[in-house]
N, C-alpha and C positions, 0 to 999 in steps of 0.2 A: 829922143822919144823912146819910152819903154817898149820893149818887145812884147809879143803875146805871152811868151814864157814868163817874163817879168811881171806882167799884169796878173797872170794866174797866181804867182807867188804872193803878190800884194793882196789879192782877194782872199787867198787862203789864210794869210796872216791876220787880215781884218776879221774874217769869220772866227778864227781862234780867239782873237782878242774879245769879240762880242760874247762868245760862249763863256770865256773866263770871267767876264764882267757879270754875266747873269748868274753864274755859279757863286761868285763872291757876294752877290746881292742876296743870296739865299732866298730865291723867289718862292713864294708860298705854294705848297702842294696840298691836295685834299688830305684830310685827317691831321694836318699840322695845327697846332694850337698857337695863336698869335695874341698879342695885346691889342685890344680894341678900345677906342674912346667914343663914348656916346655923343653924337652930334645932333640927332633929331629923333624924337619918339612920337609915333602916331598910333591910333587905336589898334591897327592890325600889322604894323611893321615898325622897324627901328633901323636907323642908319648909324654906322660907326666909321670913324677915321682909322685907317690901318697904316697911316704914315706913308712911306714911299710905295706901298703896295696898292694904294688907292682907297676906295670906299667899300665897306662891307654892308650887307643887308641881312636882317633877320625878318622872315615873313612866313606866312602860311602856318603849317604844322609846327615849325620851329618856334614861331612867335607864341603859339598856344602853349607849347611845352615850357617856354621861358616866361610866361606871363607873371609869375610871382617874382622872378628875378627883375624883370623890366619895371614892374610896379614900383620897386624900391630904388631904381637906378635913376640918378640925376644926370642931366646933360653935363658933360665934362668928366664924368666918372670913367675910370679905366677898369676893364674886366677881361679875363681870358675868354677867347672865342675859338671854336673849332671850325676849320674850313671844310664845308661839305661840297662846294662846287666853285672852282676857280673862275669859270666863265658862266656866271649865273644870270638871273633876271636883269634885263636891260644893261648887261655888261658889268653889273656889280658882283662882288665876291660874296657868295651865299655863306652865311655863318650859322652855327648852332651854339647857343649859350649853355643849354642843359647838358649836351654831350661834353663840352669843354669842362664843365664843373665836375662831371663824373671822372673824366680823364685825369683831372688835377687831383681828385680824391685818391684814385688808384695809384698815382705817382707818389702821393704822400704815404700811402700804405706800403708801397714798394720800398721807400726809403726807411720806414720804420722796421720792416722785415730785415732789410740788409744790415742795419746796425744792431738788431736784436733788442730794440727798445721795449720796455715793459709798458703796456697801455692798459687803460681801464675799459672794461666793457660792462654794459648793464644787461642783465638777463631779462629777456622778453617772453620766452616760452620754453617749454620742455617736453621731451618725449623720451622713450626708452633708449634712444640712440644718443642723446646729449642735449645741449642747451642752445637755443637761438638767442643771439645777443646783438646789441648795437654798439658800435665802436666809438666810445668817447664823444667828442664833438663832431666826429666825421659821420656823415649821414650814410653809413653802410652797415649792412647786416653781416654778422660773422657767426659761424657755427663752432661750438666747442664740444667735440665728441666726448662721450663718457670715458673713453680710454685715455683722454688727455686731461682729465680732472686730477687735482692733487689727491693724495691718499686721504687727506682730511675730509674731502668732499665726495669721495667715491661712495656710491650707494652700497651699503653692507646688507645685501639681500641674499639670504641663504638658499632659497629655492629657485633662484634665477627667473622669478616671475616678472615678465616685462611690465605688467601694469604696476607692480610694486616698485620697480625701478623708476618708472615714470613718476609715480607719486612722490618718491623720495627727491627726485630732481626738481619737481615743481615747487619745493620749499625754497628754491633759490630765486624764483621769479621776483624781480624788483631789486635784487641785490647787485652790487658792483664787485667784479672780480679782477684781479691783476693777471694779465695774460701776455703771451708773445705770439706774434703771427708766424705760422709755420708753413702755410701754403696759400697761394692766391692765383686766380685766373680771371682777369677782368672780362674776357669774352663771355665766360659762363657765369659771371658774377659770383664766383666761388671764393670764399675767404674763410680759412680754417685757422683757429687759434688754439693755444694750449696753455693751461694753467700749470701743468706739470713741468713744462720747460722753465718757468720762472724760478722754480725751486731747485732745479737740477744742479745748477752751478754751485750753489751754497752747499747742497748735500754732498756733491762730489768732493768738495774741500773737507767736509766733516768726515767723510768715509775714508779719506787718505790716512787717517789715524788707525784704521782697522785692517785686518788681513784675513784671508780665507783660512779656515781652521780654528779661528779664535772663538772662544766661548764667552758669551756676554749675558748679562742679566736683562731680561725683557719683560714687558708688561703687555698682555693681550689687549689690543686696542679696538679690534673689530673682527668679525667672523663673516665670511662669505661662503657660498657653496663650493668654491674652488680652493679655499685655504683660509689661512689666519693671518691677520695683520698684527705685527708686534713692534712696539716702540722700545728703543734702548733706554734703560733706566738711567744710565749715566749721561745720555745725550738724547733727550726726548724729541729733538728736531729730526732725528733719524727714525724712520719707520720702514721696517722690512716685511717681507712676506714669507710665510711657510706654506708651500704648496701642499695640497691635501695628501699627495703621495709621500711627503716628508714628515707627516705627523706620527706615523707608527709603522712597525714592520708588518702589520696586517692590513687588509683592505679596510678603509674607512669610508663609510657612505656619507656621514655628516660630521663635519669638524667639531660640532658641539658635543660629540661623544668623548672627545679628548680634552678640550679646554673650554673655558667660558671667559667672557669679557672681564677684564681686571685681574685675571690670574697672573701671578708673577712666576716666571719660568726661566730656567737656564736654557740657552739656545746656542747652536753652533752656526757660524757663518760658513756657507758652502760656496757662495759666489758673490762677487762685486762687479757690476757691469753697468756702464753708462749712467752712473748716478743712482743705481738701484742695488739693493742688497737682498740676497736670497738666503733663507735660513732653514735649518733642519732641527726638528725635535727628536726624530728617531735616531739621529746620529749621536745623541747623548746616551743611548742605551747600547749594550752589546747586541750583536746580531744573533737572534735566537736560532736562525737557520744553520749556523755553524755547528751546532750540537743537536740538530733535530733528530738524528738517528738514535740518540740516547733515550728519547721519549716515544718515538713512533716508528713502527716497523710494518712492512707489508704482511698482510694476513691477520693483523691485530684487530680484535673487536674493540670498538670505542663508542662512547655516547657523545651526542652533540645536538645542538639546537639550530634552527634556521636563522641565519643572519640576514640574508638577502636572496631573493629570486632574481635571475636574469634570463635572457633569451636562451642561454646555453645550459642552464641548470640551476643549481643553488649553491650558495656559499654557506658553510656550516661552521659555527663556533664549536670547537672541540674541547674536551677536557684537557687541561694543561695550557690553555691560552692561545693555541694556534687555530688556524682556519683550514678547512678542507673543502674540496670541490667535488660535487656529484653531478654527473652529466645527465641531461634531460632524457637521453636514450635509455636510462635505467627505468624510466617510468612509461615511456611511450608517447608522452606529450605534456604540454604545460599544465593542462587541467588535471591530468592524472597526478602529476608531480605535486601540485598544490593541495590536492586531496589527500595524498599520502603523507606529506610533511606539514604538520600543523605547527605554525609559529609558536614560540615560547614553550613548546613541549619537547622533552628529551626523546631522541630516537636512536636506535642502535644501527651502527654502520660497521663495515669491514674496510680496513685500509687496503686499497688495491696496489698503490705504489707511493713511494716517498722520493721526491726529486728536489734535493736541496739547491741544485744549480738553477732550477727554474722557480724556486720558492713556492713549491706546489705539493700538496698532499691530495692524492686522488682517492675518492671513496666509492664504495658500492653499497647497495642495500644488503643488510643482513637477512639471509634467507631463513 
């Protein structure tokens, strides 16, 4: 006859065996998605066979949410269902069909993102921040930020007017674009896609034939307020950007002062990074600041015209092609400055200092 100690060991072994069997059975938990077979459909509820897990029930709000799904579902049909309550109404496992559908969609999206698949999206709406799209056959909305558009589709608005940007983007409504998924969050229903990422791999391969410092022939393909887009003449699939600070050795307020669309120019590659190429037009010229002391000296009287007012003073175009700066303190205030310096009219100044290392000529008014 077994002792008490032996009985305890038997009970312990039996408990362990039962636990292992339950774990092996993968007993359903809330939020799990299981395969359900429709066995009975009523006006306000539906019953599903869950195999060894028993019977599932869709009713109440869940039945209302899934009415379109249930309307087209025949007895015997199999469908994914999400468990919302393991011990539900009358002992049935309560199910959600609509939530399971969404979960399955997000799983598909995650798989597409992981493998970097190119998908088609249809543009539904637009604003200054980007495009709202629908993802192919998947009933999910995705946002395509303006920063993730390809250079071909990027809005070329020179005054950064948000309404103009939105108007440009509205031209894409109804069109299909090829994109990659770059970010997702099912809980917040956030899905971000990128058109630029589709092209980056191909462009990276093309750019491997070029190097920093190389001079190429380019064609101005677009102008924005922050710089100029340039296509390579020998490889039009490559489009680089010249930042406004790289257009000239002087201050440039509007890139259209320097180039116009379809201008053919020679341009220098200054950086290649992550499938993007950055270019410089001013690098094609000798640096005039290296010999600035030959033309301008402190105390020299000089003529100039206003190029631009700013909160600190005015930028003056000087004889000889350079620009000087005169501080607002020379006038007492902005209104006085604008009254004293008439645009497009030559004015007399005195050079206060020349600072080549700062690329600056400081001016004072001629008394």
